[in-house]
Steps between C-alpha positions, in 0.01 A plus 500: 500500500796733481479806273125523536326647199258758615296467180450129547184318609516238778519125479126486541218755552409531863128410553480406124309820411580708186522824705750340741755465213752758585868564415763489773530884481132537576498244794512589868560143614722232358405142586794259534391137496753274662394132473773372733452208732862398567515486889155403609518222755144362521231588254618561145323694232580862559664519156147473350381791705577802272327360201202371690463836664508698168263238339255558782536877450389451135171380636444763767263782503722811506256756649581533879178560673669627815680789346301551172824454298660289233870495592609332183438834318802631686728283288624151608783363290575127534864402441634164375550241768821518693631144441840502672509193723870376495508564873306691763769766496488549121119524507525761780757700297286481189188626685710781662634603155145514337347684789781755502432570131130550557570737787742698274210551259286651777263202501372290794624137473253234591649153533281202441642183664607225514611406844573770757874517426419701195441799741858526619644663191204722456526637850877554458444696190237727660723551806788618271273773360312581820730479808225558743297206355230327717377157421152371583514117506178317509550127546445189712871442539768726651748417223786637705762229481847639399553190287307182426618193315829678436365820341402851624267522197277224618127546535547459877722801497273724293506808733820437701694752303214750538506442879861626509469781250149640500220573739311161484143467634369134488135416510301178533803287617403171658801274424865556574815320625634608846831607332306762311384688804823700535438654148156636571494880530366596838138579495467443135366141483123445514405130528194338369362489850553869545308569186213294617514590877528876457248723319616555141509881557737450788763272355486660153557853652807354692642320193474823296670702766784255513559555127614848573388853411237570237635495148776246583613298186321170532545161357217253548552125483213257542541123523160353429527266796438804713137425419326220690506184289119530467563805274818370321551120518736494210834632637822322594484503875145574629447581869186502697379811684564742213367838398181573317455666162370821674777516741773482239338733251421765767852488637647546154259792430603670821869433436473649153357814652762509774805439279616565147507165321826441303464131443272201563474126459261206539657158537450133571193422288530122425239477240276195462371433151179347646413788729521876430377685817849554628610631158214737482556628854867574418394682189238705679746575787757627244240722341402641839864565584539688174182702565614601851850584395416701186175657638344562164219744453149346478377443146231723369 
């Protein structure tokens, strides 16, 4: 994807509508599909996630009732898949390079995973451009291991680098190793139990405050296993006790108002060819994230 041609059209038209066909120059967001599943240690299939999510988007109503908008009109450009998979480190470097190029063009990168390790390079690229970056990490797992299975670019290490170099707020966490506790930023981890025991207004306000001052550059990473398996059964490592659709989308909406989104991702969709609800939720979630981040005007 080097030497991007601003006059080019994307690898596919986001939402498969004629009016959604835009050149790179006219796009506000660049989607970067990364069908990588090289380090998953239990359920496989995340490499099918990006294509399944985009296929579901093609069959989604694009009018957002909540906001009265159609965010695809803002310009969503879909890049070719990032296929580097020689090693976790080479994949991370490739994602970092691609995101760096997108940022240099003044666009918002939106990475579509793949397993959660695809976020590492994206966060590193955003941090290089925005030194005061904050990361909102919505997930079932802490993902704070320094290394796992011999690599710091493993899915179990997805936000360890962020924990050392950014403000990292973690929400929905309900699975972690004891060794990860020392890497949690004090006061910035909200467990699944917290999110169900406390009123949403209360824990969400606390989480937003922990991100930093209003207008902080913000990267949002969402592992779909943050949702309860009743909402998203098709993900690599589902965990009981998860968040609801309204909790996740409300938090993202508030976070986009609090911070200034500079990058986003959705990861860990392990698509099942015999069942599409998880694909559709991932597609709808992505569309909501775009809507909240870009805040388009209501259509006439």
